[in-house]
Every structure is written in structure tokens, then in C-alpha cells.
LUMVEXSE-547019 format. One record per residue: x, y, z of N, C-alpha, C, CB in turn. Coordinates in steps of 0.2 Angstrom, whole numbers, plus 5000, padded with zeros to 4 digits. Glycine has a CB too. Example, Ala and Ser with C-alpha at 12.3 -4.5 7.8 and 13.67 -1.06 7.14 Angstrom:
BEGIN
506649725039506249785039506649845039505749785045506449895035506849955036506450005039507049975029
This chain:
BEGIN
494750945028495350905028495650895034495850935023495950835035496350825042496850875043496650755041496950895049497450945051498150915050497350965059498550965049499250955048499650995053499450965040500250975053500651005058501151055055501050955063501151065049501651105046501351135039502351075044501451195038501151225032501451215025501051295033502151195026502451185019502551115018503251215020502351095011502351025009502851015004501651005006503150955004503650934999503350924993504050875002503850914987503550894981503350824981504150894976502950804976502650734976503150684976502250734969502950624979503350564978502850524974503450524985503050484969502650454964502850384963502650494957502350334962502450274960501950254955502450224967502150204951501750184946501750104945501950214939501150084943501150014941501050004934500549974945501349944932501349934924500849874923502049914922500549884917500049834915500349764914499649854908499949714917500249644916500049624909499849594922500449584906500349554900500149484901500949554895499449474899499149404900499249364894498449414903499449304894499549264889498849244886499949204890498749224880498049204877497749154881498149194870498149104883497749044887497549074894498248994888497849114897497649144904497049184903498249174907497049224897496549274896495849244895496649324890495849174893495249144892494849124898495449074888495149134904494849124910494549184913495249094915494049184917493749244920494249274925493149224924494249344925494749374929494749354937494749444929494149344939494049314946494449254947493349314948494449214942494849144943495549154943494649104937495849204940496549224940496749244948496749284935496349294950496449314957496349254962495949374959495849214961495749154966496349114966495149124964496649104960497149054959497849084962497349044952497949144962498449184965498449184972498549254962497849194975497649194982497849124985496949214984497549064981497649004984498448974984497248954979498849014980499548984979500049034983499748984972499749094986500149144989500549114995499749204991501149124996501549105002501249155008502249115001501249115014500949155020501349145026500249125021501949115025502349105031503049135029502549025032503249185034503849225033504249235039503649295030504849235039505249255045505249325046506049225044505449345052505449415054505949445050505649425062506549415048507049445044506749465037507649405044506349415034506049435028505549485028505749365025505149495033504649545033505049615035504149535039505549615039505849675041506249705035506349665047506549655031506949675025506549715020507249615022505949685019505449715014505149775016504849665013505049785023504849845026505249905025504649835033505949895026506449945025506449965017507149925028506449915013506549925006505949965003506649865002505349955005504749995002504550055006504149945001504750065012504550125016505050175015504350105023505650165014506150215013506350215006506750195018506450285004506550294997505950304993506950234994505950314986505350324982505550304975505150394983505050284971505250264964505350324960504650224962505050384962505150444958504950504963504650444952505450544964505350604968505850654966505550584976505750714969506050774966506550814971505550824963506550794977506950834982507450794986506450864987507850754982508350714985508250654988508750764990508650624992508650554995508150565001509350534997507750505002507250505007507450445012506550495004507550465018507750415023507350425029508450415025506650435028506250445034505550405033506050515035505250385038504550355037504050415035504350325044503650395031503150435029502450405029503250465021501950435032501350405033500850455035501350345039500150435035499650475038499650475045498950455035499550535048499450535055498750555058499950585058498350555053497650565054497150515050497450645052496550515051496150475047496150485040495350485049496150435036496250445028495550445025496650385025495350495022494650495019494750505011494250565022494450455008494550445001493950474997494650374999494150514992493650544988493750504981493650614987493150474978493250444972492950484966492850374972493450504962493250554956493150514950493850604955492550494949492350454943492250494937491750404945492750494933492650534927492350494921493350564925492250434922491950384916491350354918492550334914490950344913490250304915490350234915489750334910490750204910490750134909491450114908490350114903491750064911491350024916491450064923491649954917490850064926490850104933491150064938490150124935491750084941492150044945492050064953492850034943491650114954491550144960491450094966491050194961490950044965490749994970491349954971490149954968491749934966492349884967492849924971492549864960492949984969493450024973493250034980493550094970492650044982492450054989492549984992491650064989492449924989492649864992493349854993492449804987493749884989494549884990494749924996494849904984494449984997494550025003494349995009494250095002493749965009493549925015493949865017492749905014494149835012494649775013495249795016494749735007495549855014496149875017496049895024496449935013495449935025495349955032495249885037494649985032494949835035494949775039495549745040494449725035496049745036496649705036497249745039496849685030497149815041497649855044497349885050497949915039497649855056497349865062497249935064497749825068497749975063497750045066497650095061498450055070497350075055497250125050496550145049497550095043496350205050495650225049495650255042495450285054495350215038495250235031494550225028495750205026494250275025493550265023493450305017493050275028492950295013492750335007492250385010492350285002492350445007491950505008491650535002492250555012491050555002490750594996490850664997489950584996491250695002491350765003492150775000491350785010492150804994492850814991493250854996492750844985492950904999493350945003493650915010492951005005493350865012493550825018494050775016492950795021494150765010494650705008495350725008494450685001495750685010496550695010496850635005496850685017496450605002496650554996496150554991496750484999496350574985495850574979496050514974495850634975495550474972495650424967495250434961495450354970495650454956495250464950495250404945495650524946494650394942494550334938494450364931493950294940494850334926494950364919494950304914495550414918494750324908494850274903495650274901494450284897495850224898496550224896496850274892496750154893496350294887496550344882496650414886495950354877496350424892496350484895496950484901495750504898497250434901497750434907498250484907498150364907498650494901499150544901498850614902499450544894498350634899498050694900497850704907497350704896497550654911497450664918498050674922497050604920498550634921499150644925499450714924499750594922499450744918499650814917499250864920499750824909498550854920498050894924498250894931497350874922498350834934498450834941499150864944498350764944499650844940500350864942500650914938500750804942500250944934500551004930500850974923501051034934500851014918501150984911501850954911501051044907502250994914502950974913503150914918503451034915502950924924503050874929502650804927502750894936502050814924501650754921502050724916501050774919502350764911502750734906503350694909502950784901503650724914504250684917504050624920504550734923503450624923503250564926503150504921502550574930502850524915502650484910503350454907502250514904503850494906504450474903504850424908504850534901504750434914505150394919504850334921505250434925504150334921503750274923503350234918503350294929503150274913502650244908502150204912503050194903501750244915501250204920500650184917501050254925500350124920499650104918499250134923499650024918499450144929499050174935499650214939498650124939499450254944499850294947499650314954499950364943500150324959500050344965500550404967499950294971500350454971500850504973500550534979500950554967501050564983500850594989501250654991500750554995501050704994501350754997501450755005501150824995501950765008502050765015502250835017502550715017502150845024502350905027503150905030501850925033503350955033504050955036504150895041504151015039503550875044503650815049503550745046503050825054503550745039503550685035502850645036504050635038502350685038501650665038501350675031501250695044501050625028500650635022500050675023500450565019500050735019499450775019498950765014499750845020499150745008498750725003499050674998498550794999498550634995498850584990498350584984498850514993498650574978498250564972498350494969498450624967497850464967497950394964497550404957497650344968497850374952497450374945497450304943497850414940496850274942496650204940496350204933496250174945496550164929496250154922495650094923496750124917495050114921494550064922494450014916493950104923494750024910494549984905495049944902494250034899495549924907496049874905495949804907496749904907495349794909495249724912495149724919495749674909494749674922494649664929495249654933494149614930495749604930496249594934496749654935496649534931496849684930497349744930497049794935497449774923496349804934496049854938496149844946495249864937496049774948496149764955496849764957495849694956497249744953497949744954498249814955498449714949498049854951498149924952497849964958498049964945497249944959496849974964497149964971496149954964497349904972497649884978498349914979497649804979498749904974499449924974499450004975499849904968499150034971499250114971498850144977498850144965498350114979498050144986498450134992497350114987498750074992499250054997499850094997499449984997500150104991500750144990500550224992501050144983499950244991499850314993499850325001499150334990499850265004499850265012500550275014499450205015501050265010501750275013502250235009501750265020502150165008502650125005502750134998502550055007503050194996502950214989503550194985503050294989504050154988504550134984504450054981505250134988504550044975504549984972505249954972504349984964505249884974505949854974505849784971506149844982506249764966506249704963506649644966506449704956506949664972507249614976506849574981507849634979506249594982505749564987505249534983505449624991505249464983504849424978504149414980505149354977503949434987503249424989502849484989503349394996503049544988502649604988502449624981503149654991501849654982501549684976501949754974500849704977502349774978502749834977503349814973502949874983503249774968503849744964503549744957504049674967503849774952503549784946503449714942503949824941503749664945503749594942503149554945504349564942502849584950502349544954501649574953502549544961501149534951500449564950500049514955500149564943499649544959499249504964498449514963499449524971498249564963497549574962497149574968497249524957497449564974497149564981497649594986496849494982497449594992497949624997498249565001497549665003498849544998499149485000499449485008499749464996499549425010499749425017500449455019499849345019500949455014501549485015501449555016502049465010501149585011501049665012500549685017500749685005500149645020499749655026500249665032499249605028500749625032501349635037501649705037501849575037501849725031502149785030501749845032502349795022501049845030500649895031500449905039500049895027500349845042500249845049500849865053500049775051501449855051502049885054502049955053502649855051501949985047501950055045501450095050501850065038500850065051500350095054500250085062499650095051500750045064500750035071500950105075501349975073500550115080500650175084501350195086500250185090501750145087502450165089502950185083502750105092502650165077503050195071502750255069503050135065503250305070502950375069503250405062503150425075502950455059503150485053503750525055502650535051504250525051504950555052505450515055504750615057505250455057505750405060506350385055505450345063506950385058507450355053507450285054508150385056507950255049508050175049508250155056508550155044508650185059508950165066508350175071509450215068507950225071507350225075506950165075506950295074506750155069506250095067506550035069506050095060507250025068507549955069507449935076508249955066507549985080507549965088506849945090507750025092506349965086505649955089505349885086505250015087505549875080505249815076505149755080505549805069505749735083505749665087505149665092506349655089505049725095504549725101503849725098504649795104503749755092503049755090502849695085502849815087503349655083503249605078502749555081503849575076502749525087502349475089501549505089502449455097501449565090500749595090500549595083500749665093500949615078500849615071500649545068501449645067501049495070500949435068500349405070501549385071500149415077499549395079498949415076499449405087498949485074498349515070498349485063498449595070498849485060498849455053498649385053499549465049498849345057498649275057497949265059499049235063497649305064496949305065496549325060496849345072496749385057496349415051496249365045496649475049496749325044496849285038496649215039497449295034496549195046496349125048496949085046495749105045497549105048498149065046498349015052498749105045498648965051498948925056499448955060499148855054
């Protein structure tokens, strides 16, 4: 496991995604067509103010936490190694999840993330389950009473949580994904929860372009959220920084972030 700088870890920060309700007419199409249509219509042009506003809203705070208000940047400070715990045989989503992790790695410049087959070397575990086993799995991972609190508060379709040390560096994350709720929901959850486990754990319904909004389902790593994750993992943004610390740096690094996201996505 990656080295940490402090031995005491805080309680879990948790975020959940809810199942999208697809109308009968939409469900008649292949799930890949839904994702393709959303990708074709996604907005890709944002002002600095729109990006910075969303960054502060999703990286500070948490949808569910147990140790008071959170006003610090939380992120991994070491390579992220993902262990896929596949508890189900069908449908087997391992290859699809490996593709999601590789896509995140390609689109976040300073993030070293990869799948590992060595569970002991992993600092993020993604558990794949059938829908009927979701509640049982949550209680197994987080403990019976805490698991029930999470279920009551979030009613999740899928889930992400992480623990951090005293320096606000993430030391371990857990993600739970349901594999039998359909292709679109799987991809939507896989991207959102894996990304939230990297630090932007707070959902906010006032930001219309982000997947970290319970009213937004994407199914892919959209341009707006690429801006947010590239800001978070820029080397000058450090775990433990306050809002004031970050605010003074963002204008200086924004041109570099813009250049990378534009080039990666072949934008004008």
C-alpha cells in the first residue's frame, strides 16, 4: 500500500449515486446510443468562474460524513492502485471497469491511477455486486450500524467512500457498483463513484454541468469534470489546503489546465 504520513485516519466520507429512471421510449435504444447522444450534446465551453465555482462546491464538504464540517482539500498524494473485487459472475464488468480506470488516467494529467491484481498493494477497492446484494455489501464494508445509516441517508444505487489521514491525504477508498441495473447505469456509476473516491466527494445540485449532481447522469467522463479533476490533481494543489489557499493559486494554473483538457478532447 502507498505510504502515508500519519497513522490516524478520519471516519469515512461517503457519496452515493442514484439510479436513473429511463422512460420506456429511451430504454428501447441501446445503452451505448444513450451515452453517445449525451456525449454529442455535452457543453464543452466554460468560463474560469464557472469551473472554479464547481471546483469549490464539489471538493470542499461531503455528502455524508461523521466528523463535522470539512473545509480542506482531500486527495491522494501517492499513486492510486485499484483492486477490482468481482463478487459476481454475470454480467462480468471487470473489463469495462478497467477501461473506465484507463480513461480517467488518460484524461487527468497528474494522476497516476491503474488497476492492480494485488489486493495488498491497492489503496482503492471497487466491489462489483448484484443489486440484491448491495445493502449486505455496504454493511459488510462499513459495519452494520454505519452501513444502515448510509442506506437511510443516501438510498444508494452505488457508493463511494474514502478515509484520509491527519494531513487530509486519502489513504484508502471503497467503491461499490451494481452490475445488473443496465449498461447506462453501470457506466454512470462507475465514472462518478471512482472519480468521487479521488476527492470530490460532495454532490451539489446547483452545478448543472457536473456528474456530481444527483440530477445529472452522464455515463462518461465529461469535459467539465475533467477540468475539476485536473485542477484537484495539479501538483500545486495540495491536500490540506483551505479555500483561501486554493483561491490564490487557481488563476495561475488555469491556463495550463485549459490547454491540457482542450488538447485531450480535441476541442477548438
